[in-house]
N, C-alpha and C positions, 0 to 999 in steps of 0.2 A: 701583590700578585701571589707570593708564596703562601700567604695566609689564606687567601680565597681558594687557592688550589687545595690546601690541606683541608679546609672546611668541606670542599666538594667531596674529597675522598672519605672524610669522616662521616658525612651524611650517607654516602653509598654503602659504607661498610659498618653502618651503625649496628651494634650488637655483635660484631665479629672482630674482637680485639686481636685475634691471632693474625688476621689479614692486615689489620691496621699497622701492626709491627713491621710488615714487609715493606711499607711505604715510608721513606725517610723524608723529612722536610729539611734535610741538610741543604744549605745554600748551594753546595757544589752540584747537587742533583738537578738544579734548575738554572745552571749557568747558561747564558745566552738569551737573546730576546725571543727565539722561536721554539727552542727545544722544550721549554716547559709547557708549551701549548699542545704538544703531540699526545696522541692517545697512548695508553700503556696497557700491558697484559700482566696479570698475576696468576700463578698456578699454585694452589694450596689444597691439600687433602682431596686430590682427584677432581678438583673443580677448576674451571678456567674463568677468570673474571676479566672483563674488558671495559675500558673507559673510552668514550669518544673524544676526539681532539677538540680543543678550544678553538675559537675563530683564529685563523692564521696558522694553525698547527696541522700536522699530518696524521692519518690513521695509523694505528699500530699494525705491525706486520707479523703474521704467524705462519709457521710451517711445522712439519712433523717428521720425526725420524722413525724408521721401521723398528718395531712392528706397530707403531701407532698409526691409525687411520683417522684423519680429521675430516669432518663434514661441516661445511658452512651453509646454513639454510638448506640442509639435506643434500648438498652437492659435495662429493668427495673432491678434495683439493690435492694436487700433486706438486705444487710449486708454492713458494712464499706468496701469501695473499694478505691484502689489507683488510682489516676488520674494525668494526665499531661496536658500541654497546647495543645497537639495534640488531646485530646479526645473531642468529641462533647457532650455537656451537655444540657439536657432539663429537665424541671420540669412541673408538673401538680398537681392539687388538686383533691384528692378523698374524696368527702364529701357525707354525707347521702342525699338521694333524698328528694325533697320537700314534697312528699306524697307517700303513699303506697296503693296498691289495693290488698286485700286478699279475697279469696273465702273460705267459711266454708267447713269443711270436707264432709258434706252431700250435698254440692253444692246447697244449698237452699238459701244462702244469700251471698251478696258481700258487703264488708266493705271498706270505704274510710277513711284513717287516714292521717290527715294533720300534717306535722312536722313544716313547716314554709312557709309562702306565698312569702317572698322576697328572692332573691338570691343575696348575696353580693360578692364584690371582695375580693381577698386574696392577701396579700403582704408578701414577704419573709422578715424575720427578718434580718436586717443588721448585718454583722459580720466582724470584722477587720481581717487583715491578720493573718492566722494561718495555721499550718501544719495539723491540724486535726479539721474538721468542721462538725457539725451536722446541716443540713439545716432545719429551722423551718419556719412556716408561721403563720400569725395572720389575723383574720377577719377584714376587713375594712368596718365598718358599714356606713361610709360616702359615699360609692359608691354602689348604688343599680344597679345590672346588669339587673335584670328583676323581674317582679311580676307575680305570678302564676294567670292565668285566667281560667275561666270555659271552654273557648274555647280550651285551651291547654289540659285540662283533657279529654274533649269529643273527641278531635282529637286522643287521644291514644286508643280509643275504635272503631275507624272507621271500622276496619276489624274484629271486635269481635262480636259474636252473642249477647253479653251483651247489645249492643247499644239500642236494642228495649225495654229493661226493665229498663233503667236507671231512677233513681229518680232525675231529674234535680233540683227541688226545694231544696232537701236535700243537694245536692252538693253546690248550691248557698248559702244556709244558713250557711254551715260550713266555706265557704271561707270568708264570710263577718262578721260572728260572731263565730270565731273559738273556739272550745272546746278542740281540739287536742286529741280527743278520737275517737275510731272507730265509724263511722256512716254508717248505712245500706243504700246503694244507689241502690240496686237491690235485688229482692226477688222472688224466685220461689214458688211453691205450693207443700207442702208435700202430698204424697198419703194418702188417708183415709183408715185405716186398715179395713178389713172385720170383721165379727163376727164368732168366732169359733162355731162349732156345740156344742150343750148342751143337757142335759136331763132334761125335765120339769116333776116334779111330780104333779099328778092330784088328788090324793086321798085327801078328805076333812078332816077337823078337825086338832087339835093340839094334838099329842100323849102325849107330856110331860104335857100339861095342863090337859088333861083327867086323866093322871096318878096321878097328884098331887091333883086333886079335887074329884076324884072318891071315892065312898063309898065301903067298902069291905063288901058287903052283900051276895055275891054269895059264893058257895063252892070253896074250893081250886082248884078243878079240872076245874072250869069254869073261875077262875081268872088268865088268862094268859096275862093280859093287853088287852084292847079292840083292836081287830084286825082292822086296818084302811082300809083294802082292803078285799072285798068279791069276791068269785069265779065268774069269768066271767066279772069282771069290767076292764075297761081300766084305769090303774093307772099311766101311764107315757107315754110320747111321746118324740121322738127325734126331736129336732129343727135343721134343716139342716144348714150347714155353709152358710154365706152370703158373697159374694165377695165384696171387697172394691172398692174404686174409685181411678183411677190413678192420678198422679200429674205431675209436670214438674220442672226441675231444672232451674237455672239462665241462662243456655245456650239454653234453649228451648227444651231439650230432655225429652221424656216421662219417668216418674218414675212409674213403675208398683207397685201396692200395694202388700204387702206380702200375700201369699196365706193363707186363713183361714184354721185352723186345723179341720179335721173331727174326729169323734169318732167312734169306733167300739163297737157294742153292742153284748154281749154274754149272751143269755138267758139260765137260768137253766131249770130243768125239770118242774118246776111249773109256768113258765112264757112263753108266746108266743109272738114272734115278728110279728106284723100285718103290712099290707100295710100302707104307709104314715108315717112310723116310730112309730106307736102306739104299746104299750106293754100291753098285756092282762094277767090278773091273772087266773091261773088254780086251785086256792085253796084260802081259807081264810088265812089271816095272814099278817105279816109285810114284805113288800118288803125290801130286803137288796141290796143297790147299793154300790158296792165295786170298788176299783181302783182309789181312791182319788189321784189327782195329775197326773194321766196318761190319755191317750186318748183311753184306752180300759176299758169299763165299763161292769161289770158282774152283772146281775140281777137274784137274786134267793130269795127263802123264807127260812130263817134259821129255823132249828128245835128249839124247846123251851124246856128247862130243868126247871122244877118247883120244888121248895123246899117248902113243905107245912108248914103251921103255927104250927101244933102240931107235936111232935116227939122230938128226942134228939137234944140238942143244937149243932149248927154247929161248927166244928173244923177240921182243916186240909186243904186240897187243892181240889178245884173243877175246873176242866178243861173241857170246853165244846165248841164245834165248832159252836155255835149259840147263841141264847138269853138265859139268865138266869134270872128267876123270883123267888125272895125270899120273902115269906110271913111272915117274922119274923125278929127279930134283928139278927145282925151278930156280933159275939164276939169270944173271945178266940183264937186270932191269926189265923183267917181264911184267906185263899187266894182264890180268885175267878179270874180265867183267862178265859174270854169269847171272842170268835171270833164273836161278835155281840153286842147287847145291854145288859145292866144289869139293872134290876128293883128291888129295895129293898123297901119293905113296912114298914120297921122299921128303927132302928138306926144301925150305924156301929161303933164297938168298936175294937181297937187294931187289925185291919185287913188291908189287901191290896186288892184292887179291880182294875183290869185292863180290858179294853174292847177295841176292835178295832172299836166299834160303840160308842153309848152314854151311860152314866150312870145316872140313876135317883134314888135318895134316898129321900123317903118321910120324914125321920127323920134326926137326926144329925149325923155328922161324927166326932168321937172322937179318937185322937191318932192313926190315920190311914193314909193310902195313897190311893188316888183315881186318876186313870190315864185313860183318854179316847182318842180315835182317834190315832193320831200319837204318843202320849205319852203312850197310851195303848200298841202300838206295841213295843215301846222301852223297856217297863217294863214287857212285856210278856216274861216269862222265855224261852219259845221255841225259840223266836227271839233272846233274849240277849245271851243265852247260845250258840246257833248255830253261831251267829256272832262272839262272842269272840273266839270260837274254830276255826272258819274259819281264823281269824287273826293269831292265834297261828300256825296253819298248814302252812300258808303262810310263817311265820318266820322260821319254821322247814325246809321247802323246800329250802329257801334261804341259811340257815346255812349249809344244806347238800351240796348244790352246791359249796359254798366257801370252805368247808372242803375237798371235793373231789378234787377241783382244787389245793389246797395247797399240798395235798399228791402227786398228779400227777406232780407237778412242780419240785419235787426232784427225778423224774424218778422212781417212785414206783407206782404200780397198787393197786387199792382198789375196793372192791365190794360196790356198792351203798347201798345195804341193810344193810351191816355192819356199814356204816356211819350213816344211819338213826337210827339203833339200838343203836349206841354209843351216839347219841344226845338224844334219848329218855331216856337213863339211866342216863344222866348227866344234860345238860342245859335244856332239856324239860321233866324232870322227873315229872312235874306237870300235864302233859297232861292226863295220865290215870284217874286221879280224875275228870277232866273236862269231859272226855268221859263217865265215869260212870254216872255223873250227867245228861248228855243229854240222855243216854240210859234209865235212870229211868223215865225221862219225856216222852220219846217216848213210853215206856211201859204203861204209864198212859193215853195215848191218846185213846179216844173211837173210835170204827170203823166208826163213823160218820165223822171223819176228812177226807177231800178229798185227802190228800197227800198220795202217795205211798212211804212209808218209808223203805221198805225192803232192797233196795240197800244201803241206808245210814246205816241201822242197821248192815248189814253184814260188811261194811267198819269199823264201830266203833268197832266191835268185833275183826277184824283183828288187829287194832292198840292197842287193850288191850292185845294182845298176840304177840308182834312183833318178839320175838325170834323164833316163828314157821314159820315166813313168810319172812325171810331175802332175800331169792331168789325172792320173789314176789315184793319187794319194788323197784320202779323206780321213776324217776321224773314224768312220766306220771301218775303213781298211785297216787302220792301226789296231782298232778293237778286235777285228777278226784275226789279225796276226797274233795278238796276245792270247786269244782263245785257242788258236791252233797250238801254240807253245804250251799252254796250260793243259790241254787235252793230251798232248804227247807226254808231258811230265806225269800226269795222273795215270796214264796207261802203263808206264814203266813202274811207277811207285806202287800201283795196285798189285804188282806181282810179288810184293813182300809177303813172305810166308809166316805162318804161325809156328810157335814153339821151336824157334831156331836156336842154334848153339854153335859155338866154336870149340873144337877139340884139337889140341896141339900137344906135342911132346914137351916143348919148352920154347923159350924165346930169349933173344939177346938183342938189345938195341932196337926194339921194335915197338910199334903201336898196334894194340889189339883191341878192337871194339866189337862187342856182340850185342845184338838187339834182344837176345835171350840169355841163356846160361853160357858160362865159359869154363872149360874143363882142361886142366893140365895133367896129362897122364904119365909123364916121366920126370926128367931131372929138375924142372922148374924154370925160373926166369931170372935174368940179370939185366939191369939197365933198360928196363922196358916199362911201358905204361899200359895197364889193362883196365878196361871198363866194361861192365856188364849191366844190362837192364834187368837181369835176374840175379842168379847166384854165381859165385866163383869158387871152384873146388880144385885143390891140389891133391892128387890121388896118392902118389907114392910116398912111403914113409920117409925117404931120403930127399924128397922134393924141397927145393930151397927157393927163397925169394930174396934177392939182394939188389941194392941200388935201384929199386923199382917203386912205382906207385900203382896200387891195386884198389880199384873203386867198384863197388857193386851197389845197385839199388836194393838188393835183397841181402843175403848173407855171404860171408867169406869163410871158407874152411881151408886153413893153411897148415903146413908142417913146420918148417924151420924158416924164420924170418929174421934177417939182420944178424949175421953171425959175428960181426965185429963193428967197431965204431965207424970204420970207413965204409961200411956197406949199409948205411942207414936207409930205411924204406918207410913208406907210408901206406897204411891200410885205412880205407874209408868204406863204411857200410851203412845201409839204411836199417838193417835188421840187427844182426849180431856178428861178431867175429870170434871164431874158434881157432886157437893156435896150439900146436904141440910144443913148440919152443920159440921164444921171441926175446929180442933185445935190440937196443939202439933203433927203435922204430916208433913212429908216432901212429896212434890209433884214434879213429874218430867213428863214433856211432851216433847218428842223428846230429844233435847240436853239441855233443860233449866230446872232448878230446883229452888225450893224455900222452905224455912222452914216456916210453918204456926204455929205460937205459940199462938197468941191471937185468940179467937173465931171469926169465920166468918160464915155467913149464905147465902144460896142460891147463890152459886158462881160457875162459870165455868172457868176452867183453860185450856188455850191453850198455844202453844209454844209462840205465839205473846204476850199474856197477861203476861206470866212469864218473857219474855224478858223485857217488859215495867216495870214490878214490880221490877226486879233486877236493871234496870237503875235508877228508882226512888230512890231505897234504896242507890245506889251508889252516886247519886246527893245529897241526904240528908246527907250522911256521910261526903261528901267532898264539902261543899258549895263553890261557886265561890268567889274569893277575891273581896273586894270592889274596 
């Protein structure tokens, strides 16, 4: 059998002694009654040779390893496949292209990435006779098939509109001094955005400056804070939107600019919209511009509630839909909630002040909470109570739907009103207390509030007596209740003013949050937390910041921060921090932080400077080895 097998191979490989050497007639190669009958595969000099099996044997099995692509009878194989001498076998190499062209998502840039300039030959790895062969290939760096040229690259763009924008020098440089990084070889022009419409205030003077510097020489009736606008004055004007400029992409197509956003002005009874976008005052007072963050602006003149200097000490809750002016200290757990500005000519002790506009305190704020602008909306109880109740009613509605579906799934009928009643008596038994709290707030609202709350009051009363209205309750009723609460919340939140600020002399043990800037005009702060959506500024040269956290979305300008180890503070800013004297304080700008322990003077911290400082500290702690 072995002799006949050898003769078979010898006749097949006649004239190819190099292949004949790959086949051994060693007896061990043919051990067993059937193995010697199997077909075999030989790979030599980039050729694949196959023998068919003898009767009773099995065909040889062939597969390929990337980047080899095998085809049997012109069909690409992807798994081990049986082959015989009758099959036609061909192979090819699938390799990564020499370069890649990519277009950015906005179609404003085209990038060329070079992977390799030369294309080399590939050789199949020789394999002796075997019944199961995996075809492998290796790169032959001694044989260069071609070298990529700039003419070849440009030829690929002949029918492309990109050809007119190609940066040929950039292509040439990358080919001769490759970086193997994406290189921009064509660039369009982005459209220039237009300018949204805006409202420009024209009245002169700085109201906060006049408030802080003014002398209280007039009577209480006259001290309503100096009105910045007189009757008949044009105090604002609308600046119309300005169209942008179109651009073009890398294919030469025009890119229109995004349309600028216009604003809608709604004038109250005391303001008149004039031609050319001018706004005229019909009375003396402070213009209130509401609708911050939206493109609907309402201009009106809020009423003013004055609390005189003499009289009983303040205590309790003051709710007013306009400006509140207090000519005394505030103490004994007073709550002021204003839908406008709040002006306090004294100190604030153990109290909470919220305003949808600005808050100005001539004195200090001690053990209190001060919230202006967006934070004034969040901490206004009319807003917070209605929002929380709206969320609970939404949960009640979803729970009622699920419970009703569960009962109906067992072929039983249920009245929706009884489902709501069951939930109100069990899982949502806390709702009556929340409803009572909101009812109490609504009852305390003065007639000057612009909202019509009668439908909401009636709905609140119904849910306080659910047993009397089981037939009335439907999913639509709960949806209407949600909408009434949402509309009420939106009406109060819409009164948030633009360009708000908090201005105080100083604070101790207090929480101060401003939806705009925050200004400390005297001694500074201790054991307080300050947050500003704009900038925070300490004015006085001797103003200090001790045991406190100061955070601003914009910049922080401070004087003396952290005088000793026991008075450590933290400064966090989105822009930069400027300090006259600092020690024992952590500073953070963006994502970079540093602990300042030793005294430093007249220093400015930015994200870049903190990054460099951290790197220098790391290098000093881990010096390079000699």
